[in-house]
N, C-alpha and C positions, 0 to 999 in steps of 0.2 A: 323394914320392909326387906320381904324376900327377893330374891334374885328374879324370880317369876313375876312377882307384880311389878317390880322395877321395869323389867322387859315390856311387859304390857303397857306400864304408864308412858314409857319412852314412844312405843309405837301409837299410843294416844294422841301424844303431842304433834308426832308427825303427820297423823292423819290429819288433824286439823288444819295442818298449814297447806293441804293440798287443796286446790279448787276444784279438781274434779275428781270424784270417788270412783270413777269407772277404773282408773289406774291402779286401784287398791291393790289387787293380787299380784299383779305384775310388779309392784312396787317391794312387796314383801316376799316375792317366791312363794307365796302360799295360796291356799285355794279357799273354799267354802267353810273347811272345818276351821281355820283360823278367823274369819269373819265372825262366825257364829260365837267363836270364844270371845272376840273384843265387842261384841254387842253391849254389854254391861258399862262398857267404860266410854261409849261414844255418847254425844250429846245427841238431844232429840232431834235437832236440826241436821246433824251428821247422817244420823240414822235414816231419816227421812230422805235425804239427798242419795245415800248409798241403795235405798231401795228403788228410787225411782229412775237411777241409771243403771242399776244391775241388771244385766239380761237375764240373769234367773232370778226374776224378784220374787216368785213364788216362797223359794225356801226361807226369806226372811218375814214374808206377811204375817203369819202367824204371831211372829216375837212382836211384830210392829203393834198387832191388835191388843196385846197383853201389855204394852208397855205404858206407863201411865205420864202420858204429855201433859204439857202446860196448858194454860187458857187460850195463849195466843200463838200460833205456829205461822211460819213465813217459809216457804220452800222457793229458793232461789237457784233456777238452772238455766239461766239465761246464757246464750252461746255455748252450749255443751255440744252442739253436734250432733243432737238426738233426732232419731228418725222414726221412731215409734215411743209410744206411751204405755205401758203395760196396763191392760184391764182392771189389774189388781189396785190401781190408783183410789177405785173407790173405797176402798178401806180407810183412808186418812180422812174421816170425816170432820177431824177437829181443825184442818189447815183453813185459816183465814186468807192467805195471800198467796197465790201461786204465780210464779213468772216463769214462763216457756218461752220469752222471746228469743228471737236471732238464732232458732234450730232450724231442723230440716222436716217438720212435722207436715206430713200431707193429710193426715185425719186424727181424730181425737177418740178415744173408745166412749161407748156410750156409759160407762159406769162414772164417768166424771161428774155426771148427775147427781151422784150421791155423796158429793164434797157439800154438805149442807151447810156448813159454818162458812163458806167462801164468801169475802166479800170483795176483793180483788182479783182478777184475771187477766193475764198480761200473755196475749199470742200473737203478740206483733212480729213481722218479718218471718215469718214461715212459710210453706208452702199449701196452706189447708184451701180446699174448695169448699167446703161447706163444714157447718157445725152440726155436732150432732144433736139430734132431736130433745135428748135427755138435758140439755143445757136449759132449757126452759124450767127444770127444777130447781136450778139454784135460784130460790126466790129471795135470798139475803144479800145477792150480789148487787153491789154498788157501783164499780168500775170495770168495764169491758173493753181491754184493748185489743184490736184483732187489724191494726194497719200494716199494709204492705205485705199481703199474702194473696190468693189467688180465687177468693171468694167470688162465686157467680149467682148465688142466690143465699137467702134467708129462709129457714122455716118458719112456719107460723108460730110455732111453740116459742120463739124469741119473744113475743107478747106477753109471756107469762112473768116475764122479768121484772115486775111492778115496781121493785125497790131501785131499779137501776137508775144512777144520777148522769153518768157519763158513758157515752157509747162512740167509741173510736174505730171507724172502718174506712178510714182513707185509704187511697192508691189499692183497689181490688178492681173486681171485674163485674160489680152490680149493676143489673139493668132493672131492677125493680125492689122496691121496699115493701113487704107485706103489711097488709091493710091491718094486721093486728098490733102494729106498731101503737096504734090508740089505746092499748092498755097500759103502757109503760110512761103511766101518769106522775112519774118522778123525774123523768128525764130532764135535764137541766141542759146539757151540752150534746149535740149531735154532730159528729164529723164524718162526712160524705165526700169528701173531696177526692177527684180523681177517678171516679168510677166511671160506667157507661149508662148511667141514669137518664132516662128519657122522660119521666115524669115521676110525681110523687103524688102518694095515695091523698084521697080527700081527708082521709083519718087524722093526718098529721095536725089539723087544727085542735085535736082534743087533747093535745099536750099542752095545756096552759103553763106549765114551769118552764118550758123550753127558754133559756136565754141566749144561746150560741147555736146557731145552725150556720154549717161551712160546706157548701156545694159547689166550688169552684171546679172547674175542668170536669164537666159532666157534657150531656147532649139535652138540657132541659130546653124546650120550647115554650112551657109555660109554667104558671106556679098554681097551686090548688087554690081555689077560692077560700077555702076553709083558712088560709093561713092567717088572713085576717083577725082570728080569735085567739091569736097568741099574742096576748098582750104584754108580756114580759120580756120580749125580744129585746136583747142588747144589741147582737153582733149577728148581720145576715150577709153571706158572702155570697155572690153570683156570679162572678167573673169568668170569663172563658166558658162560656154557656152559648149557646145559638138562640137566646130568648127572642121571640119575635114580636110578641104584644103581651102587655099588661092591661087588665082589665080597669077601668076607672075606679072600682072599687079597691082595687090592690094599689092603684096610684095614690088614691087618697090615704088608704093606710100607711104606705111608706112615706108620705109628707107629714103625717102626723107624729111620727116615730122620731120626736125631737132628740131624745138620748141614746137613740140607736145608731150605730154604724153599720151603713147598707151599701156594698161595695157590688158595683155592676161590671 
């Protein structure tokens, strides 16, 4: 092996040991030229991490497009102090799991809707006030984690996530849930704890597969009558809400749920 190749191999091993690719140029006292040279030596995951973290994402974008990635890609950027994600993220159409939790993201680019292979998206513990409308284009998404943000509203397009199984939105500032939730027919788990909800839409009764509904620490004064249509419910948590009156219909439904844990 030549000295040049040995040098690159040594750098490659060093790169893989680093948790944050943002430190790349500082660590080696090099610039974009060196990073470009090292691209053939980086694993798929390292290259994707570099592309998402790098301030100048665009210079690597064309290389990423041409790179032949494997069938499953997981991009893990939890706790990296990121304040923004480049719009060029949309080119990563093969990514199946994207973890952006514990950062400082206030917005997401609309291009995130181009991640057509995405199955799991973790946005927990950021500073998001809203999702981009394009989120509804992620038709294959099954798991959406967005607890502990600053969400005040949900766009109607979220109803297009027809394959979503679990939706975690605890500890936000939501006051309403869009009627379009009725289209999320694959939903099994819904976590809305610690929000500002005063009511739930009647359309929630269309979610026949729901097994877990967590509604603790909201401002609910009533439940929609249609909730009695959710026959597969196993957990319903309602504590710390100013619930005033439950209709006789709902009371009968609750009493008939012998295999369901209901907490007021």
